[in-house]
N, CA, C and O of each residue as an XYZ file, in Angstrom:
340
protein
N     -51.201    -64.732     12.930
C     -51.380    -65.838     12.008
C     -52.558    -65.511     11.093
O     -53.330    -64.593     11.373
N     -52.689    -66.226     10.056
C     -53.773    -65.968      9.104
C     -54.984    -66.846      9.337
O     -55.855    -66.934      8.472
N     -55.057    -67.495     10.482
C     -56.196    -68.343     10.809
C     -56.775    -67.850     12.130
O     -56.220    -68.130     13.193
N     -57.899    -67.112     12.072
C     -58.456    -66.517     13.290
C     -58.765    -67.536     14.385
O     -58.602    -67.231     15.566
N     -59.199    -68.716     14.025
C     -59.534    -69.740     15.012
C     -58.284    -70.197     15.763
O     -58.292    -70.291     16.991
N     -57.221    -70.478     15.031
C     -55.964    -70.904     15.647
C     -55.391    -69.764     16.471
O     -54.927    -69.979     17.590
N     -55.419    -68.565     15.934
C     -54.890    -67.394     16.626
C     -55.603    -67.199     17.957
O     -54.953    -66.957     18.974
N     -56.915    -67.300     17.966
C     -57.687    -67.125     19.203
C     -57.331    -68.188     20.232
O     -57.213    -67.889     21.421
N     -57.163    -69.416     19.785
C     -56.811    -70.498     20.711
C     -55.423    -70.287     21.297
O     -55.207    -70.535     22.483
N     -54.481    -69.831     20.478
C     -53.136    -69.582     20.977
C     -53.124    -68.443     21.994
O     -52.414    -68.517     22.997
N     -53.897    -67.401     21.745
C     -53.958    -66.281     22.685
C     -54.626    -66.696     23.995
O     -54.298    -66.160     25.054
N     -55.553    -67.638     23.931
C     -56.257    -68.085     25.130
C     -55.477    -69.133     25.918
O     -55.799    -69.398     27.076
N     -54.471    -69.723     25.315
C     -53.725    -70.804     25.964
C     -52.964    -70.302     27.186
O     -52.403    -69.206     27.178
N     -52.954    -71.116     28.227
C     -52.188    -70.789     29.423
C     -50.703    -71.036     29.192
O     -49.854    -70.368     29.782
N     -50.399    -71.996     28.332
C     -49.016    -72.370     28.058
C     -48.956    -72.892     26.625
O     -49.814    -73.671     26.209
N     -47.950    -72.467     25.875
C     -47.760    -72.957     24.508
C     -46.517    -73.839     24.485
O     -45.433    -73.433     24.902
N     -46.705    -75.053     23.987
C     -45.610    -76.003     23.849
C     -45.411    -76.257     22.364
O     -46.319    -76.733     21.682
N     -44.229    -75.942     21.867
C     -43.909    -76.183     20.463
C     -43.446    -77.628     20.313
O     -42.614    -78.104     21.086
N     -43.985    -78.318     19.320
C     -43.576    -79.696     19.037
C     -42.925    -79.703     17.657
O     -43.586    -79.523     16.634
N     -41.613    -79.914     17.659
C     -40.843    -79.914     16.424
C     -40.332    -81.314     16.120
O     -40.099    -82.111     17.028
N     -40.160    -81.604     14.842
C     -39.630    -82.892     14.425
C     -38.127    -82.978     14.570
O     -37.583    -84.058     14.802
N     -37.443    -81.838     14.435
C     -35.981    -81.853     14.477
C     -35.460    -80.522     15.014
O     -36.231    -79.633     15.373
N     -34.162    -80.411     15.058
C     -33.512    -79.225     15.603
C     -33.641    -77.963     14.775
O     -33.141    -76.914     15.180
N     -34.294    -78.034     13.630
C     -34.548    -76.806     12.859
C     -35.566    -75.912     13.564
O     -35.630    -74.712     13.297
N     -36.349    -76.485     14.448
C     -37.303    -75.755     15.296
C     -38.325    -74.939     14.514
O     -38.646    -73.817     14.905
N     -38.829    -75.475     13.437
C     -39.767    -74.743     12.582
C     -41.018    -74.296     13.343
O     -41.443    -73.149     13.204
N     -41.612    -75.188     14.145
C     -42.833    -74.834     14.883
C     -42.556    -73.721     15.887
O     -43.305    -72.748     15.967
N     -41.482    -73.869     16.648
C     -41.138    -72.857     17.651
C     -40.854    -71.509     16.997
O     -41.339    -70.478     17.465
N     -40.081    -71.509     15.931
C     -39.749    -70.260     15.244
C     -40.986    -69.577     14.665
O     -41.105    -68.353     14.712
N     -41.906    -70.374     14.119
C     -43.127    -69.805     13.547
C     -43.985    -69.169     14.647
O     -44.503    -68.065     14.479
N     -44.128    -69.864     15.755
C     -44.903    -69.296     16.865
C     -44.285    -67.983     17.347
O     -44.989    -66.995     17.557
N     -42.984    -67.987     17.514
C     -42.302    -66.767     17.978
C     -42.377    -65.652     16.945
O     -42.485    -64.480     17.304
N     -42.322    -66.002     15.685
C     -42.430    -64.999     14.616
C     -43.754    -64.241     14.714
O     -43.818    -63.045     14.431
N     -44.803    -64.951     15.116
C     -46.112    -64.321     15.232
C     -46.374    -63.759     16.627
O     -47.500    -63.384     16.951
N     -45.331    -63.704     17.444
C     -45.424    -63.024     18.727
C     -45.881    -63.869     19.896
O     -46.186    -63.326     20.958
N     -45.939    -65.172     19.738
C     -46.361    -66.029     20.835
C     -45.157    -66.454     21.654
O     -44.093    -66.741     21.105
N     -45.326    -66.496     22.972
C     -44.264    -66.932     23.870
C     -44.372    -68.449     24.042
O     -45.382    -68.966     24.519
N     -43.322    -69.139     23.647
C     -43.282    -70.592     23.781
C     -42.746    -70.926     25.164
O     -41.611    -70.589     25.501
N     -43.578    -71.596     25.963
C     -43.195    -71.932     27.327
C     -42.220    -73.098     27.373
O     -41.346    -73.164     28.237
N     -42.386    -74.015     26.430
C     -41.547    -75.205     26.405
C     -41.507    -75.748     24.987
O     -42.393    -75.483     24.174
N     -40.467    -76.507     24.710
C     -40.293    -77.037     23.368
C     -39.957    -78.521     23.428
O     -39.188    -78.961     24.282
N     -40.537    -79.277     22.522
C     -40.264    -80.697     22.369
C     -39.652    -80.880     20.990
O     -40.183    -80.381     19.998
N     -38.533    -81.599     20.927
C     -37.901    -81.903     19.644
C     -37.888    -83.424     19.530
O     -37.101    -84.106     20.187
N     -38.773    -83.939     18.685
C     -39.036    -85.371     18.662
C     -37.818    -86.226     18.333
O     -37.630    -87.275     18.951
N     -36.994    -85.817     17.390
C     -35.839    -86.664     17.066
C     -34.820    -86.682     18.205
O     -34.194    -87.712     18.456
N     -34.652    -85.577     18.884
C     -33.703    -85.500     19.998
C     -34.271    -86.092     21.291
O     -33.592    -86.852     21.982
N     -35.501    -85.744     21.607
C     -36.065    -86.081     22.911
C     -36.560    -87.521     23.030
O     -36.489    -88.109     24.109
N     -37.058    -88.092     21.938
C     -37.546    -89.474     22.027
C     -36.939    -90.389     20.964
O     -37.300    -91.562     20.869
N     -36.025    -89.854     20.174
C     -35.362    -90.666     19.158
C     -36.218    -90.994     17.944
O     -35.913    -91.928     17.202
N     -37.283    -90.235     17.737
C     -38.144    -90.473     16.570
C     -37.395    -90.079     15.304
O     -36.823    -88.992     15.223
N     -37.402    -90.957     14.333
C     -36.730    -90.679     13.069
C     -37.620    -89.766     12.222
O     -38.789    -90.066     11.979
N     -37.047    -88.658     11.782
C     -37.791    -87.740     10.928
C     -37.804    -88.290      9.504
O     -36.764    -88.640      8.947
N     -39.000    -88.357      8.930
C     -39.186    -88.856      7.565
C     -39.645    -87.686      6.705
O     -40.576    -86.977      7.089
N     -39.025    -87.466      5.561
C     -39.466    -86.372      4.687
C     -40.948    -86.511      4.333
O     -41.417    -87.593      3.980
N     -41.664    -85.411      4.432
C     -43.100    -85.429      4.162
C     -43.412    -85.991      2.777
O     -44.415    -86.682      2.594
N     -42.565    -85.698      1.818
C     -42.803    -86.165      0.450
C     -42.820    -87.685      0.357
O     -43.441    -88.242     -0.549
N     -42.147    -88.362      1.282
C     -42.102    -89.823      1.227
C     -43.379    -90.470      1.744
O     -43.589    -91.665      1.535
N     -44.233    -89.704      2.413
C     -45.466    -90.283      2.951
C     -46.719    -89.805      2.233
O     -47.829    -90.176      2.615
N     -46.561    -88.995      1.210
C     -47.725    -88.443      0.523
C     -48.656    -89.496     -0.051
O     -49.877    -89.345      0.006
N     -48.097    -90.549     -0.598
C     -48.920    -91.577     -1.236
C     -49.088    -92.815     -0.373
O     -49.416    -93.885     -0.885
N     -48.870    -92.687      0.919
C     -48.995    -93.853      1.793
C     -49.626    -93.444      3.117
O     -49.966    -92.280      3.332
N     -49.770    -94.407      3.978
C     -50.342    -94.174      5.293
C     -49.234    -93.697      6.233
O     -48.214    -94.371      6.376
N     -49.420    -92.570      6.858
C     -48.408    -92.020      7.766
C     -48.067    -93.008      8.871
O     -46.944    -93.019      9.377
N     -49.031    -93.833      9.243
C     -48.796    -94.789     10.319
C     -47.820    -95.897      9.925
O     -47.336    -96.634     10.784
N     -47.531    -96.015      8.628
C     -46.501    -96.964      8.202
C     -45.116    -96.488      8.623
O     -44.170    -97.275      8.622
N     -44.980    -95.220      8.980
C     -43.690    -94.619      9.314
C     -43.544    -94.281     10.789
O     -42.442    -93.981     11.249
N     -44.631    -94.325     11.527
C     -44.594    -93.970     12.948
C     -44.986    -95.193     13.768
O     -46.030    -95.803     13.538
N     -44.144    -95.537     14.715
C     -44.418    -96.685     15.579
C     -45.325    -96.256     16.731
O     -45.254    -95.121     17.201
N     -46.170    -97.171     17.175
C     -47.073    -96.875     18.291
C     -46.308    -96.456     19.536
O     -46.764    -95.588     20.280
N     -45.143    -97.067     19.772
C     -44.378    -96.687     20.962
C     -43.829    -95.261     20.835
O     -43.652    -94.582     21.846
N     -43.559    -94.799     19.611
C     -43.131    -93.412     19.416
C     -44.275    -92.455     19.733
O     -44.068    -91.401     20.335
N     -45.463    -92.827     19.329
C     -46.639    -91.997     19.633
C     -46.820    -91.893     21.136
O     -47.075    -90.807     21.657
N     -46.693    -93.004     21.834
C     -46.856    -92.998     23.285
C     -45.767    -92.174     23.957
O     -46.054    -91.413     24.880
N     -44.519    -92.313     23.508
C     -43.421    -91.518     24.073
C     -43.660    -90.025     23.858
O     -43.451    -89.222     24.768
N     -44.100    -89.655     22.652
C     -44.375    -88.243     22.354
C     -45.507    -87.729     23.237
O     -45.423    -86.640     23.805
N     -46.553    -88.519     23.342
C     -47.698    -88.139     24.179
C     -47.262    -87.936     25.630
O     -47.613    -86.934     26.253
N     -46.496    -88.892     26.165
C     -46.037    -88.789     27.553
C     -45.149    -87.560     27.768
O     -45.254    -86.883     28.790
N     -44.275    -87.277     26.797
C     -43.383    -86.117     26.912
C     -44.178    -84.815     26.872
O     -43.915    -83.905     27.659
N     -45.134    -84.720     25.978
C     -45.944    -83.499     25.877
C     -46.756    -83.298     27.173
O     -46.859    -82.179     27.676
N     -47.321    -84.371     27.698
C     -48.066    -84.267     28.952
C     -47.152    -83.803     30.084
O     -47.555    -82.985     30.911
N     -45.917    -84.325     30.125
C     -44.986    -83.896     31.171
C     -44.654    -82.413     31.041
O     -44.507    -81.717     32.046
N     -44.536    -81.930     29.806
C     -44.263    -80.495     29.578
C     -45.457    -79.642     30.014
O     -45.278    -78.549     30.553
N     -46.660    -80.136     29.784
C     -47.858    -79.417     30.216
C     -47.886    -79.300     31.736
O     -48.269    -78.265     32.281
N     -47.481    -80.362     32.406
C     -47.551    -80.403     33.866
C     -46.378    -79.731     34.573
O     -46.372    -79.649     35.801
N     -45.388    -79.252     33.829
C     -44.238    -78.561     34.459
C     -44.656    -77.248     35.068
O     -43.825    -76.539     35.635
């Protein structure tokens, strides 16, 4: 990667969990492209039913207008469960 700080953290990680918004798997593919082994993957629209909103639609507004608190909690709980696997 082109960010030494992020690269160092990824190399030091015991487990890498990719968190993607949809089935395009952009985060997972990018990590693998740079040679990182993804231990587990979370796909928010599939796994917790979070609706993916185009980034361009939130540029001039508060992102929290598009994300429900219960979605944040579901995502958090799912990521924690993946860490503990």
